[in-house]
N, C-alpha and C positions, 0 to 999 in steps of 0.2 A: 444768141441769135434766135429770132422767131421763125418757126417752121412755116414754109409757104402753105397757103390755103387756096382752095378754089370754092367760090360761092356760085350757086346757080342764080336764076332769076331772069327768065326770058331766053332768047335764042342764043345769047352770047355768054358762055361761062366766063367768069372773071378770075384769072389766075393772079394771085398776089405774090410778088417777089418777096424774098425773105428780108426781114428788117434787122438792122443792127443798132446797137447802142453805142453812139460815138461820144468820146470824152472831149469836152471843150474847156476853155478857160473859165467859162460861166456855168459849167455843170454838164451832166450827161443829157443827151437827147437821142430819141429813137427816130430812125429814118429808114426809108427804102429808096433805091435808085431805079430809074428806068430811062431809056432813051439816051441819045447822044446829041451833043451840040451845046449851045449857050445854056448856062444854068438857069433853072427856074425853081424857086422855092414855092411849094404848094402847101397851103394852110387851111385846115379843116375847120368846121364849125362846132357847135355844141354837140355833145354825145359822140364825138368823133375820135380820131386817131389817125395814124399814118395810112391806114387802109382807106379811109374816106378822103385823105389828101390825094392818094393815088387816083381815086375816082374823079376828083376835081381835075387833076391833071389830064386824065383821059378824056373827060368831057370837053375841056377847053382846047386841048392840044391835039386830040385824035388818038387813034390806036397805035400809030407809029410816029411819035412826036419828033420833030427836028430840034429837040432840046433835051438837055439832061435834067430830068425832073427829080428834085429832091423832096420827097413826100415826107413830111414831119408829123410826129405826135407832139402837139404843144404841151407845155408843162401841166401836169395833172391828168393827162390822158394816156392810157395804155402804159407803155414802158418808160415814158419821160416823167421823172419825179416832179412834184409841185415845186420843190426847192430850187429847180433850175430857172424859175421865173414866174412869180405870181401875177405881176402887173404887165400890161401890154408893153410898157417901155423896157422892162426887164427881159421880156420875151424877145423884143427887137434886138437887144444886145446879145442875147443867146444866139440869134440867127447870124449875126455878124461874127461871133466867135466860132460858129460852125463853119462858115466860109473860110475862116483862118485855118481851122483844122483840116479842111479839105483842099487848102491851097487854091481856092477860087477867089478871083479878084472882085467880080461883080455878078449879080444875079438879078433877074426880074423876080417879082413875087406876084402870085395869084392867090386870092383868098376868097372864102365864102363865109357869109353870115358872121359868126363870132370870131372868125379869123381876121376880120377887118381891122380892128384897133391895133393889133401888133404889126400888121402889114403897114399901116400908115406910120406908126412910130419907127419902123425900120427905115422907111424912106426919109423921115424927118431927122432921125438921129444919125443915120449913116448914108447920107445922100450919095457919097462917092462909091458906095458898095451896091447901090440899088439902081438898076437899069430902067425899070418901069414897074408900075403897079396896076394890077387888074383886080377890081373889087366886084364880086358877084353877090348881090343881095346882102351887102355887108352892113353891120353896125358901125357907125362912125361917131357916136356921141351917146348921151344919156338914153338908156333903153329900159323901160319898164317891162317886166315879164308879163306876156299876155296871160289873162286869167286861165285859159285852157291849158297853158304850159305850167303855170304855177300850181294848178290843182293836180297835175300828174306827178310832180316831183316827189312828194311823200310816198306815193305808190311805187315809183321807180326805185326809191331807196329800199323799200321793203322787198321788191322783186329781186334786186341785185344780190340779196342774201340767200337766194334760193336758186342755185345753178340749174337744177332740174327744170325749174319753171322758165328761166330765160332760154334754155336750150329748146324747150317745147315752143316757146313764142317765136324763136328764130326759125324753126322748121315751119311753123304755121305761116309766117310772113313770106317765106320762100315759096310755099305751096300755093298761096293765094295773094299774088301781088296786086290783083285788082282791088281786093278788100283793103289792103294796106295803103293803097293810093287814094282812097276815097277822102280821107281826112286832109291830105296834102293838096289834092286837086279836086275841089268841090264841083267844078263845072264838068258835067258828064261828057260834053263834046270834046273838051280839051283833054280830059282823062282818057277817053277812048282813043284819041289821036296819039297820045303819048304812049299808051300801052301797045299800040299797033306798030310803033317804031321799034324794031329789034334792039337797036343800040340804046336808045333812051330808056326803054322799059327795062333792059338788063341792068343798067347802071342805077336806075331808081330803085329797083328791087334789091340790089346789092346794098345800097345805102340803108334802106329800111330794115333789112335783115341784120346789118352790122350792128345796129343799136343794141341788139340783144346779146351779141357775142362779147364776152368779157365786160358785161355792163358795169360791174362794180369798179372796173378800172377806168371807165369813162366818166363816172359821176363826180370825182373830186374836181377835175378841171371845169366841168359844166357848172357846178355850184359856185366855184370861184369866179367864173366869167359873169354869171348872172348877178352876183353880189357886187362885182366891180362895175359893171355897166349901169347898174341902177343909180349910181352917184357920179359917174364919169361925165365931165363936161364935154361938149363937142370938141373934137380934135381939130386943131388949127390947121386947116388945109391951105390957108394963104401962104404958109411958109414952105409948102410942098415943092420940091425942086424937080424930081423925076417926072416924066409923063405919067398921067393917071387916066385910067378908063374905069368909069363906074357903070355897071350893068345892073338894072334894078327893075322889078315889076311894079307897075303903078298900083296894083291891088294887093301888095305884100301885107299880110296881116301879122307877121312875126317881127319884121324889121320894116317900119314904114318907108315908103318911097322917098320921103324927105331926106333920109340919111344919105342915099346915093346922090340925089339931086344937089344937095348942099355942097358936098366935097367937090363934085364935078364943076360947079359954078365958081367956088372960091379958089380952087387950085389954079395957079397961073398956066399950067399946061394940062388942064383937066378936060375930059370929054365924057358925055353922058349918052348911054343907050337906054332909053325908056321902053320897057316891054309893056305895051298897052294891055291892061287887064291881067298882067302876069302876077302869079302868086310867089311865095317864097322859094318854090322849086322851079322857077323859070329856067334854071340851068338845064333842066331836063325837058320841060314842056315846050321850050323854044330852043332846043339844042342846036339846030343848024344855024340859027341867027346868032346865038351867043358865040358859038365856035367861030363863025366866019368873021365876026367883028373883033373878037379877042385875038385871033391869029393875025389878022391884018394889022391890028394895033401893035402887036409885039414885033412883027416884021419891021414896021416903020421905026419903032423905038430902038 
């Protein structure tokens, strides 16, 4: 069991519930639970883990969700071994096996960024287990690594071998959330507005800090995802059965807007929320809009 942690970052400290390693028929998977009600699987993006899945659940569903949030570490991240599922389809089968282990019949799934492919495959491969899908800034097909991200990967591998350095970087990010936000939110007006929002700024700061915590345990899944997505064809959304909501910023420089627009258009029950001028962190820069649309969609679904 992972010891609960508290990360600062703005006016709202973020307490993390303890994570467990659950054994399934498809392999072990790390997760943390919070809330009560219908089950929702929360899937993080690159350099993530169950902690970032919890942030995703909190951002979309609020501080007191009317759902049982199952915040996962996808294979290759933190406590979930890569052997539990390297491909998006294998990860989808792992999620279904987890529901079997927990005796849960159906669950909605919310995903951000690199969590998108396995979320879509969960709906395609296990439509009877998937109540609905919410994709926030998600990859849904072939994705080349942006040059600025590709150039940072060798340095991140080097830093991950130096725990004292990653600890210092985590402390620095927590002390200076405004500096950490500059790269993700280049527009100074949008950045100032986001940092002035106690809830959005706290979650964004926690996300940016978390990357440096246990960095070496986040890299294997990140490298596997980037290699997989570079040659992955567009996922066939036309066969998608459950309701789907894609929320995507039109100015996303990490995962282009076309990824969200395509699956929403091709899915028989797809909806699109286009965040005009939104970047890859539209989840935080447009928190109220994202939360309102996603919660209304899940209520209907």
